[in-house]
C-alpha positions as CSV (number, residue, x, y, z in Angstrom):
1,M,138.5,118.9,281.9
2,S,141.8,117.1,281.3
3,L,144.5,117.4,278.7
4,L,145.0,113.6,278.3
5,P,141.8,113.0,276.2
6,I,142.7,116.0,273.9
7,L,146.2,114.7,273.3
8,W,144.8,111.2,272.5
9,A,142.3,112.7,270.0
10,L,144.9,114.9,268.4
11,K,147.7,112.4,268.0
12,S,146.7,108.8,268.6
13,A,143.0,108.3,267.8
14,P,142.5,106.2,264.6
15,V,140.4,108.6,262.7
16,V,139.7,108.6,258.9
17,D,139.9,112.3,258.1
18,A,140.1,115.8,259.5
19,Q,136.4,116.1,260.3
20,E,136.4,113.0,262.5
21,R,139.5,114.4,264.4
22,A,137.9,117.8,264.9
23,I,134.7,116.3,266.3
24,L,136.6,113.9,268.5
25,V,138.7,116.8,269.9
26,A,135.5,118.8,270.6
27,L,134.2,115.8,272.7
28,A,137.6,115.3,274.4
29,E,137.6,119.0,275.5
30,S,134.9,118.3,278.1
31,A,135.8,114.8,279.2
32,W,137.6,113.6,282.3
33,S,141.1,112.1,282.1
34,D,139.6,108.6,281.6
35,G,137.5,109.9,278.7
36,T,134.1,109.7,280.4
37,D,131.3,112.2,280.9
38,A,131.7,114.3,277.7
39,F,128.4,115.9,276.8
40,P,128.8,119.1,274.7
41,S,125.8,119.9,272.6
42,K,125.8,119.1,268.8
43,K,125.7,122.9,268.1
44,T,128.9,123.4,270.2
45,I,130.6,120.5,268.4
46,A,129.6,122.0,265.1
47,E,131.0,125.4,266.0
48,I,134.4,123.9,267.2
49,A,134.8,121.5,264.3
50,V,133.5,124.1,261.7
51,V,131.1,121.6,260.2
52,D,127.3,121.3,259.7
53,G,125.0,119.9,262.4
54,K,124.0,117.0,260.1
55,T,127.7,116.2,259.6
56,V,128.1,116.0,263.4
57,Q,125.3,113.5,263.8
58,R,126.6,111.3,260.9
59,R,130.2,111.3,262.2
60,L,129.2,110.6,265.8
61,R,127.3,107.5,264.5
62,T,130.4,106.4,262.6
63,L,132.7,106.9,265.5
64,A,130.4,104.8,267.7
65,E,130.3,102.0,265.2
66,R,134.1,101.8,265.2
67,R,134.1,101.8,269.0
68,L,136.0,105.1,269.4
69,I,133.2,106.5,271.5
70,A,130.2,105.0,273.3
71,Q,127.2,106.4,275.2
72,G,128.1,106.9,278.9
73,N,126.3,107.6,282.1
74,Q,123.4,109.9,281.2
75,K,123.0,111.0,284.8
76,A,126.1,113.2,284.4
77,A,123.9,115.7,282.5
78,A,120.8,115.3,284.7
79,Y,121.1,118.9,286.0
80,I,120.3,120.2,282.4
81,P,116.6,120.5,281.5
82,E,115.4,117.5,279.6
83,H,114.5,119.4,276.4
84,F,118.0,120.9,276.3
85,R,119.9,117.8,277.6
86,P,122.6,116.5,275.3
87,T,123.8,112.9,275.0
88,V,126.7,111.9,277.3
89,Y,129.5,110.1,275.5
90,D,132.6,108.3,276.8
91,L,135.9,108.3,274.8
92,L,137.1,104.7,274.7
93,I,140.8,105.6,275.2
94,P,142.8,102.3,275.3
95,Y,144.3,101.2,278.6
96,S,147.7,100.8,277.1
97,W,147.8,104.4,275.8
98,Y,147.9,106.0,279.3
99,P,151.5,106.8,280.4
100,D,150.4,106.9,284.1
101,I,147.3,104.7,284.5
102,E,147.7,104.7,288.4
103,Q,147.0,108.5,288.4
104,V,143.9,108.0,286.2
105,N,142.6,105.2,288.4
106,A,143.2,107.3,291.5
107,E,141.0,110.1,290.0
108,R,138.3,107.5,289.2
109,K,138.4,106.3,292.8
110,G,137.9,109.8,294.1
111,R,134.8,110.0,291.9
112,G,133.5,106.7,293.2
113,K,134.3,104.6,290.1
114,A,136.1,101.3,289.6
115,P,139.6,101.4,288.1
116,L,140.1,100.9,284.4
117,T,141.3,97.4,283.2
118,V,142.6,96.1,279.9
119,E,139.4,94.1,279.3
120,E,137.3,97.3,279.7
121,R,139.6,99.4,277.5
122,P,141.2,97.2,274.8
123,D,143.3,98.5,272.0
124,L,141.4,100.0,269.0
125,A,141.5,98.8,265.4
126,P,143.4,101.0,263.0
127,A,141.4,103.4,260.9
128,P,139.9,102.0,257.7
129,P,141.6,103.1,254.5
130,K,140.1,106.0,252.7
131,K,137.9,105.3,249.7
132,R,139.8,105.7,246.5
133,R,138.2,107.4,243.5
134,A,137.3,105.1,240.7
135,D,138.9,107.4,238.1
136,K,142.0,108.2,240.1
137,G,145.1,107.9,237.9
138,K,143.2,107.9,234.6
139,P,143.7,110.9,232.2
140,R,140.7,113.0,231.6
141,P,139.3,112.8,228.1
142,K,140.0,115.9,226.0
143,K,137.0,117.7,224.7
144,E,136.8,117.9,220.9
145,P,135.2,120.8,219.1
146,A,131.6,120.3,218.0
147,D,132.4,120.6,214.3
148,A,135.8,118.9,214.4
149,E,134.7,116.1,212.2
150,A,133.1,118.5,209.7
151,G,136.6,119.9,208.9
152,G,137.8,122.9,210.7
153,G,135.5,124.1,213.5
154,V,134.0,127.0,211.7
155,Y,132.0,129.4,213.9
156,K,128.6,129.8,212.3
157,T,126.4,132.8,212.9
158,P,123.1,133.5,211.2
159,G,123.2,136.4,208.7
160,D,120.7,139.1,208.2
161,N,118.2,136.8,206.5
162,G,118.7,133.9,209.0
163,A,121.0,131.9,206.7
164,Q,124.3,130.5,208.0
165,T,127.6,130.8,206.3
166,G,128.9,127.7,204.7
167,Q,131.8,125.6,205.6
168,G,135.2,127.0,204.9
169,E,133.9,130.5,204.1
170,G,134.8,133.6,206.0
171,L,132.3,135.1,208.4
172,Q,131.2,138.6,207.6
173,D,128.5,140.7,209.3
174,P,127.9,143.9,207.4
175,G,126.0,145.3,210.4
176,V,129.0,144.9,212.7
177,G,131.8,145.7,210.3
178,S,134.3,142.9,211.1
179,T,135.5,139.8,209.3
180,S,137.1,136.5,210.5
181,P,139.7,134.6,208.5
182,P,138.3,131.8,206.1
183,G,138.9,128.1,206.4
184,G,138.5,127.6,210.1
185,V,141.9,129.0,210.9
186,Y,142.1,130.1,214.5
187,E,145.3,132.2,214.2
188,S,144.7,135.9,213.6
189,Q,146.1,137.3,210.4
190,R,147.9,140.6,210.2
191,G,147.0,141.7,213.7
192,G,143.5,140.2,214.1
193,L,140.1,141.3,212.9
194,E,139.8,143.8,210.1
195,D,137.3,146.7,210.1
196,P,136.3,147.5,206.5
197,Q,134.5,150.7,207.8
198,P,137.0,152.4,210.0
199,S,135.7,155.3,212.1
200,P,136.9,158.8,211.2
201,A,139.8,160.1,213.2
202,D,138.0,163.3,214.1
203,P,134.2,162.6,214.2
204,P,131.9,165.5,213.8
205,R,130.6,167.0,216.9
206,E,127.4,168.9,217.5
207,P,127.7,172.5,218.6
208,P,127.3,172.9,222.4
209,R,123.8,173.8,223.4
210,P,123.4,176.9,225.6
211,S,122.4,176.2,229.2
212,I,120.2,179.3,229.3
213,P,117.8,180.5,226.5
214,E,118.6,183.7,224.8
215,D,115.3,185.2,225.8
216,A,115.8,184.4,229.5
217,S,114.5,187.0,232.0
218,D,116.8,188.9,234.4
219,E,115.7,186.6,237.2
220,K,117.2,183.6,235.5
221,E,120.5,185.2,234.7
222,G,123.6,183.9,236.4
223,R,124.2,180.7,238.3
224,M,121.7,178.4,240.0
225,D,122.7,179.7,243.4
226,G,121.3,183.2,242.7
227,S,124.7,184.8,242.4
228,G,124.2,186.2,238.9
229,A,124.4,189.9,237.9
230,A,121.6,192.1,239.4
231,K,119.7,194.4,237.1
232,T,121.1,197.9,237.4
233,N,119.0,200.6,239.1
234,P,119.8,203.6,241.4
235,G,119.6,201.4,244.5
236,V,122.0,198.8,243.1
237,E,124.4,201.6,242.0
238,L,124.4,203.1,245.5
239,L,125.0,199.7,247.2
240,L,127.9,199.0,244.8
241,A,129.4,202.4,245.6
242,I,129.1,201.7,249.3
243,G,130.7,198.3,248.9
244,N,133.5,199.9,246.8
245,E,134.3,202.3,249.6
246,K,133.8,199.8,252.5
247,P,134.4,196.2,251.2
248,E,132.8,194.7,254.4
249,F,129.4,196.0,253.2
250,L,129.7,194.6,249.7
251,L,126.6,192.7,248.5
252,T,126.3,190.4,245.5
253,G,123.8,188.2,243.7
254,K,120.2,188.0,244.8
255,T,120.9,190.0,248.0
256,L,122.2,192.9,245.9
257,R,119.2,192.8,243.7
258,D,116.6,192.6,246.5
259,Q,118.2,195.3,248.7
260,G,118.8,197.5,245.6
261,L,115.1,197.5,245.0
262,T,114.5,198.6,248.6
263,V,117.1,201.4,248.4
264,A,115.6,202.6,245.1
265,G,112.2,202.8,246.7
266,M,113.6,204.8,249.6
267,L,115.2,207.2,247.2
268,L,111.9,207.8,245.6
269,S,110.2,208.3,248.9
270,G,112.4,211.2,249.9
271,W,115.6,209.7,251.3
272,T,118.9,211.2,250.0
273,R,121.9,209.2,249.0
274,E,124.0,210.6,251.9
275,Q,121.3,209.7,254.4
276,L,121.1,206.1,253.0
277,R,124.9,205.9,253.1
278,H,124.7,206.8,256.8
279,V,121.9,204.3,257.5
280,I,123.8,201.4,255.8
281,A,127.4,202.0,256.6
282,G,127.4,204.8,259.2
283,R,128.0,202.3,261.9
284,P,130.5,199.4,261.8
285,L,129.3,195.8,261.6
286,P,128.7,194.0,264.9
287,R,131.7,192.0,266.2
288,E,129.7,188.8,266.2
289,I,127.4,188.6,263.2
290,K,124.7,186.1,263.9
291,T,123.4,186.5,260.3
292,T,124.8,187.6,257.0
293,V,126.0,191.0,256.0
294,G,122.9,191.2,253.8
295,G,120.8,190.5,256.8
296,V,122.4,193.4,258.7
297,V,121.9,195.8,255.9
298,A,118.3,194.6,255.4
299,G,117.6,195.2,259.2
300,R,119.0,198.7,259.1
301,L,116.9,199.6,256.0
302,R,113.8,198.1,257.6
303,D,114.3,200.1,260.8
304,A,114.9,203.3,258.9
305,M,111.7,202.8,256.9
306,A,109.7,202.5,260.1
307,G,109.6,206.3,260.3
308,P,109.3,209.0,257.7
309,A,112.2,210.1,255.5
310,P,114.1,212.9,257.2
311,S,114.0,215.0,254.0
312,S,110.2,214.7,253.7
313,V,109.5,216.0,257.2
314,P,107.8,219.4,256.7
315,S,109.3,222.4,258.5
316,L,107.3,224.5,261.0
317,P,105.2,227.1,259.2
318,A,106.4,230.7,259.3
319,Q,104.3,232.9,261.5
320,A,103.5,236.5,260.9
321,G,106.2,238.8,262.3
322,G,105.6,241.6,264.7
323,L,106.8,245.1,264.6
324,D,110.3,244.0,265.5
325,D,110.1,240.8,263.3
326,K,111.5,238.6,266.1
327,P,111.3,234.8,265.9
328,T,108.4,233.1,267.7
329,P,109.7,231.6,271.1
330,T,109.7,227.8,271.3
331,P,108.5,226.1,274.5
332,D,110.9,223.9,276.3
333,S,108.6,220.9,276.0
334,W,109.0,221.2,272.2
335,R,112.8,221.3,272.1
336,V,113.2,217.5,272.6
337,K,110.8,216.7,269.8
338,Q,112.5,219.1,267.4
339,S,115.9,217.9,268.2
340,T,114.7,214.3,267.8
341,V,113.5,215.1,264.3
342,A,116.6,217.0,263.4
343,S,118.9,214.3,264.6
344,G,117.3,211.5,262.6
345,A,119.3,212.4,259.6
346,H,122.6,212.3,261.3
347,A,122.7,209.5,263.9
348,E,121.1,206.1,264.5
349,C,120.2,204.3,267.7
350,E,122.8,201.7,268.8
351,G,120.2,199.7,270.8
352,K,119.3,196.0,270.2
353,D,123.0,195.1,269.7
354,G,123.4,197.7,267.0
355,M,120.4,196.5,265.0
356,C,117.9,199.3,265.9
357,G,118.7,202.1,263.4
358,R,116.0,204.5,264.5
359,P,116.9,208.3,265.0
360,V,118.5,209.0,268.3
361,V,117.5,211.6,270.9
362,A,119.7,214.7,271.0
363,G,122.6,214.3,273.3
364,T,122.2,210.4,273.5
365,R,123.1,207.4,271.5
366,F,119.6,205.8,271.7
367,C,116.2,206.4,270.2
368,I,113.1,207.3,272.2
369,S,112.0,203.6,272.5
370,C,115.4,202.3,273.6
371,T,116.4,205.0,276.1
372,D,115.6,204.6,279.8
373,Q,115.4,208.4,280.5
374,P,111.8,209.5,281.4
375,A,112.4,212.9,279.8
376,H,112.5,211.2,276.4
377,A,109.1,209.6,276.4
378,P,107.5,209.2,272.9
379,F,105.4,212.1,271.8
């Protein structure tokens, strides 16, 4: 509350050590200019002084015994609950220390207290001298080796059969391969310890073990991420040829192997190589690919397999010709169906963001399921 008690605790209070000064400053921080009504908790004092709570209790008792502090009016902390209420202390600052005692007494008068007097605040005794260590100034005794009297301080280590080397003899451990100088001499000779069994400059090394067995199957070839070489088949060869012509459609690793098997099956089912080239790379890739290139190719192949292979669609049977051998007239309702079948080998539907792939209706860019024209209803 006032700077005067803090200045007294920092500069003029007769304290013994730094702990007493720090605790006294923590008390003075919450005191009036006359040093009264200081009641910080012990926890607060310990945090300010950076000491333990037990140390605070012990130092407060010592300061009270030397009359630097005393218990004050406990009513000053009456507003704090009883189970949290700290003890109220007064710092007994001497009357003669104050540079302006009239101002301090005027403050006390405003608080309803009597002025300070010399009898009430006499001068304090000087701080007691610090205790001196009993061994201060005496040289510390030097520690002698355990076997100094035996003549040399030889390090003794049990041998292989449990026996110890004798006095004055060199220590040798055949299992370790190092020797120590004889006679208890601590200086190293010729560079230190000697190794009677030096290691070879180029130790033999075992041949590296293969990471993959020689009889590993095709599925285990390549790296762990599935990017190894795919087994060659007509489908893989066709996909590699497409990727060579159009690098954006190049497939590798497990994707090449899986889609190669799909393409090989479609070739066996009646699809031609040119038809599959058109199915896979006849249209450019979407501008925004939400999946991988392998996913786009797989979707196009899956949509193409939803219908029959164009080369396997049977042609209309030939009818017996008349006298003039004219072709049989075709109804108009059939023309859409025939054009649909005929166009499947040349164009794919661009619906579903380019992922449909079904044969388109003649004269349009969409298949029967994607078009909105009522004339192209599924047959």
